[in-house]
C-alpha positions in Angstrom: -0.1 0.1 0.0 1.5 3.4 -1.1 1.7 6.0 1.8 0.7 9.5 1.4 -1.8 11.6 -1.0 -0.1 14.6 -0.3 3.0 16.2 0.9 4.4 14.0 3.7 6.4 15.4 7.1 9.1 13.9 9.0 6.5 12.2 11.3 4.9 10.4 8.3 8.3 9.1 7.4 9.0 7.8 11.0 5.5 6.3 11.6 5.6 4.5 8.4 9.2 3.2 9.2 7.7 2.0 12.7 5.3 -0.4 10.9 7.3 -1.7 7.9 11.1 -2.5 7.3 10.6 -1.2 3.7 7.7 1.2 3.2 6.5 2.6 0.1 5.7 6.3 -0.6 3.7 7.7 -3.2 6.1 9.4 -5.7 4.2 12.8 -6.0 4.1 12.9 -2.1 7.8 12.5 -2.1 8.7 14.8 -4.6 6.7 17.5 -3.4 7.5 17.0 0.1 9.4 20.1 2.0 10.7 17.1 4.7 14.4 17.6 5.2 14.1 14.0 6.5 13.0 13.2 3.0 15.5 15.2 1.4 18.4 13.8 3.5 17.2 10.4 2.8 16.8 11.0 -0.9 20.4 12.5 -0.9 21.8 9.1 0.7 20.1 6.8 -1.8 18.0 5.3 0.6 14.4 5.9 -1.1 14.5 4.2 -4.4 12.3 4.9 -7.2 10.1 2.3 -8.5 6.5 1.2 -9.8 3.6 -0.8 -8.0 2.6 -4.1 -9.5 -0.7 -3.8 -8.1 -3.5 -1.2 -7.8 -6.7 -0.7 -5.8 -9.6 -0.4 -8.0 -12.4 1.8 -6.6 -14.8 1.5 -9.7 -17.1 -0.9 -7.7 -17.9 -2.1 -4.1 -15.7 -5.0 -4.3 -12.4 -2.5 -4.5 -10.5 -5.6 -5.7 -6.5 -5.3 -5.7 -5.6 -6.1 -9.2 -2.3 -6.7 -11.2 -1.2 -3.6 -13.3 -0.4 -4.8 -17.0 1.8 -3.1 -19.4 1.8 -3.0 -23.4 3.5 -0.3 -25.5 4.4 2.2 -23.0 0.9 2.1 -21.5 -0.2 0.5 -18.0 -3.7 -0.5 -17.5 -5.5 -3.4 -15.4 -8.4 -5.6 -16.1 -11.3 -5.5 -14.0 -11.5 -9.2 -12.3 -15.7 -9.0 -11.7 -16.4 -8.1 -15.4 -17.9 -4.8 -13.9 -15.8 -2.6 -16.4 -15.7 -4.6 -19.7 -12.8 -2.4 -21.0 -9.1 -2.3 -19.8 -8.9 0.7 -17.3 -5.6 3.0 -17.7 -3.4 3.6 -15.1 -1.7 6.8 -14.8 2.2 7.4 -13.7 1.0 8.9 -10.1 -1.0 5.7 -9.6 2.0 3.5 -9.3 5.0 5.3 -9.1 6.4 4.9 -5.9 9.7 5.4 -3.7 10.6 2.6 -1.5 13.3 2.7 1.7 15.8 0.7 1.1 16.8 -0.8 4.2 20.0 -2.4 2.5 21.1 1.2 1.7 20.6 2.0 5.4 22.5 -0.8 6.6 25.4 0.1 4.2 25.7 3.7 5.7 25.9 2.6 9.1 28.5 0.0 8.2 30.6 2.7 6.6 30.3 5.5 8.8 31.1 3.5 12.0 33.6 1.4 10.2 32.0 -1.9 10.9 31.3 -4.9 8.9 28.1 -5.9 7.0 26.1 -8.6 8.9 23.1 -10.2 7.3 23.2 -13.7 9.1 19.7 -13.8 10.7 20.4 -17.2 12.3 20.6 -15.7 15.8 18.1 -12.9 15.1 14.5 -13.5 16.1 11.7 -11.4 15.1 10.9 -8.6 14.7 14.6 -7.6 14.7 17.0 -7.7 11.6 20.9 -7.8 11.5 22.4 -4.5 10.6 26.2 -4.8 11.0 28.9 -6.0 13.6 32.7 -5.4 14.4 34.9 -4.7 17.2 35.1 -1.3 18.8 37.4 -0.4 21.8 38.5 -4.2 21.7 34.8 -5.3 22.4 32.5 -7.4 20.2 29.7 -4.8 19.0 26.5 -5.9 17.1 24.0 -3.5 15.7 20.4 -5.0 15.2 17.1 -2.8 13.8 13.7 -3.2 15.1 10.9 -1.0 13.5 8.7 -0.5 16.9 9.5 -1.5 20.6 7.3 -1.4 23.3 8.7 -0.1 26.8 7.1 -3.3 28.7 9.3 -5.6 26.4 12.3 -3.8 25.7 14.4 -4.8 28.6 13.7 -8.5 28.4 13.3 -8.9 25.2 16.5 -7.0 24.2 18.8 -8.7 27.1 17.6 -12.2 25.3 19.0 -10.9 22.0 22.3 -9.8 23.5 23.0 -13.3 25.3 21.5 -15.0 22.0 24.1 -13.1 19.7 27.0 -13.3 22.1 28.3 -9.7 21.8 29.8 -7.4 24.5 27.6 -4.5 23.3 24.3 -4.5 21.7 23.3 -1.4 19.6 19.5 -1.6 19.1 18.2 1.0 16.1 14.5 1.6 16.3 12.2 3.8 14.0 9.9 4.4 17.3 10.3 3.3 21.0 8.2 4.2 24.4 11.3 5.1 25.9 12.4 6.7 29.6 15.3 7.8 31.1 15.2 5.2 33.8 15.1 2.6 31.4 18.4 4.1 29.3 20.5 3.6 32.8 18.9 -0.2 33.2 19.9 -0.9 29.5 23.2 0.8 29.7 24.0 -1.4 32.9 23.4 -4.6 30.8 25.6 -3.5 27.5 22.7 -2.3 25.5 22.3 1.0 23.7 19.1 2.3 22.2 19.5 4.6 19.3 16.5 6.0 17.4 16.2 6.9 13.8 14.8 10.3 14.7 18.1 10.8 16.7 20.2 10.0 13.4 18.2 11.8 10.9 18.5 15.2 12.9 21.9 14.8 13.2 22.1 14.2 9.3 24.6 11.4 10.4 24.5 7.5 10.8 27.6 7.6 12.9 27.0 6.2 16.4 30.3 7.7 17.7 31.3 4.7 19.3 34.8 5.7 19.9 33.5 8.4 22.2 30.9 6.4 23.9 31.2 6.4 27.7 29.3 3.1 28.4 31.9 1.3 25.7 35.1 3.1 27.6 33.9 1.6 31.2 32.9 -2.0 29.7 36.3 -1.8 28.1 38.4 -1.3 31.2 36.3 -3.0 33.5 38.4 -6.3 33.7 41.4 -4.6 33.9 41.4 -3.1 37.5 43.9 -6.3 38.6 46.6 -5.5 36.1 49.9 -5.3 37.8 52.8 -3.5 35.7 52.1 -1.0 33.2 48.2 -0.9 32.7 48.5 2.4 31.1 50.0 0.2 28.1 47.2 -2.3 27.5 44.3 0.5 28.4 45.8 2.7 25.8 45.7 -0.1 23.4 42.2 -1.0 24.5 40.6 2.6 24.3 42.7 4.0 21.3 44.6 6.5 22.8 48.2 7.3 21.6 50.7 5.6 24.3 53.0 7.8 24.2 50.5 10.9 25.0 49.3 8.7 28.1 52.8 7.9 29.0 53.6 11.8 29.4 50.6 12.7 31.1 51.5 9.9 33.8 54.8 11.0 33.8 53.5 14.7 34.4 51.5 13.6 37.3 54.2 11.2 39.1 56.3 14.6 39.4 53.5 16.4 40.6 51.5 14.2 43.1 53.2 11.5 45.7 49.6 9.9 45.9 48.7 7.2 43.8 51.9 5.8 42.4 55.0 4.2 43.8 58.6 3.1 42.4 59.6 -0.4 42.3 63.0 -2.1 40.7 62.2 -4.9 38.4 65.3 -7.2 38.8 64.8 -8.8 35.4 65.4 -5.5 33.3 67.2 -3.4 36.2 65.0 -0.6 35.5 62.7 1.6 37.8 59.1 1.0 36.8 56.4 3.2 38.0 53.3 1.4 39.5 50.2 3.8 39.2 47.0 3.1 41.0 44.0 2.0 38.7 41.9 4.9 39.3 44.9 7.3 38.4 45.5 5.7 35.1 41.8 5.3 34.3 40.9 8.8 35.4 43.9 10.2 33.3 43.1 8.3 30.1 39.5 9.2 30.5 40.4 12.7 30.2 42.7 12.1 27.1 39.9 9.8 25.7 37.2 12.5 25.9 39.0 15.4 25.2 39.7 16.7 21.8 43.6 16.2 22.0 43.1 12.4 21.4 45.2 11.2 18.7 43.4 9.3 15.8 43.6 5.7 16.1 
């Protein structure tokens, strides 16, 4: 069924995406729309031009869905009830449409987040679809899409999905969700991130900014508390922060504060190494990681 008899707005697009993976919009409604969302999706190639293969006949009370036939550049349909004896012409506007292309959305997410394409749905249950996966901050990350999520099932359903997929962090992209702030905190504790299409479309970007995500950082360093010597080297690798930048900052801390570090002679190398309390290392690393001076990985 084609959506939109006149100009459509941002809300119409999001409502359509919350009910279907690849909704189809009437071409005239798309081309006349002043919606910034529509224009952005057209620019990104996520709305593909096409033609409907069937139309709804309203010539009698039966309102049959009939197949559109083409001959000599002319489109028409035959009334199946015989109410209309002659072929009924079909105009361009009746069948011309734009279809939301889910594959293009997945490709944009893969490209902008430096992830890998993922179309294996063996571990994905309805109504979810696999989008992308990969590694960020040394963690396994999976991205799935669900058109609409009700708040009363979000936590239980998503926790089950995360366990089924077996990833460290699950990003769930949705067109519509009954969301509240308390739920965000609970999901974050489970390693689950909710992202809405409205957020991404408003930013005109499909980049989740995973390298700057505080939750991923916390998970990445969570198991490194018991590191003995030079924990900052491994932490730097995990968080993608330049090792030299971190070493300089730690050395500056050592020279200005006696709290949080101690000297110890490594008999094997006969060198003095500095053992910083993990909290100190983590705090300084987090400052570097979150600041604009963070070197590119």
